[in-house]
C-alpha angles and dihedrals in degrees: 000000000000093000090052090050093049090048090049093049090048093053092049091052090051092054092045088054091051096047091049100046110003111230095330110134094013121133112227089253091053089054089057093039090057091049093049092055090073093053102033113049125196099010137103101249099174091097090050090047092052091047093052094050090049095044093048095036095239143328096307094055091046092052092046090056119104121239087250093054091047092048090057088066114098108249096022113110129187092270094054092043092052093046093051091046091046094058091065094043091050091048090051093050089047092052093044090053091051094055097047114104090006125124107262093224097048091044099041089120092052091047092052091045089056094045092048094048093049102037111024096079097037114127093207129046119264127191118209135182120207106202122206135188128229089283089053089248113154110251099178149322121241130191104219101178142005120200134038108349123224138145094275101055101048098068114202089214091061089049091054094042090056089046091056090045090059093035085235127176099195142012145211115209118208135179138163134234108217090202085071094238111113096195107133119245127220086254090055090053096047091045088051093051089050094049093046091052090050096049092048091059090065095037097255118142122221106213096184151329112229124196114202121210131179099278105003143024139223126220115206090205091058088049089053097251095127132055134048094301097045118152117243130212111251 
């Protein structure tokens, strides 16, 4: 009974700290410990929280894990696995909502925050299109392909159809490199050229093609691969 009372008191103190100051002063394992208290009742979850942080090399690795991977950890049941996975999905939905109907220039940081949250930890390549109106306000974000990306799987017709669906006047293409290195490949460059040409035929401007890595991103526009004077691979 004493152990249960001590555990209950510890949980209450964690929640009081959070309510008073947010996560300020929390260790990573304490963040996970607090989260687990909502899925695993009447048990000391501190050792499990420390194990998760160690096994997944931090909060980022933990949030990038799939529910199936989490469920394979001793002590993590279905409820805890779903709760942990839900945190990242909710954060992504929140960031996506923040960027919609915002000017793409003034909300560039919000856009990159959303893209990094949703793509940097992905284990497969995803190709997205961010559609904009004539004021450069974000109309919507569409996932056009999942899996290995090449010129044959990202169809220009699909890009154009989605643009018409949103009544878009311009677009930003985005995809991730699961390797973590956002250096553009020759295929990335050739695909970009093909999509730029297709968009031009229907008077849709391509603002950029951004490649998301694990800790950084690359803009093909910044590298000179977009625009009239764009460089071409020889």
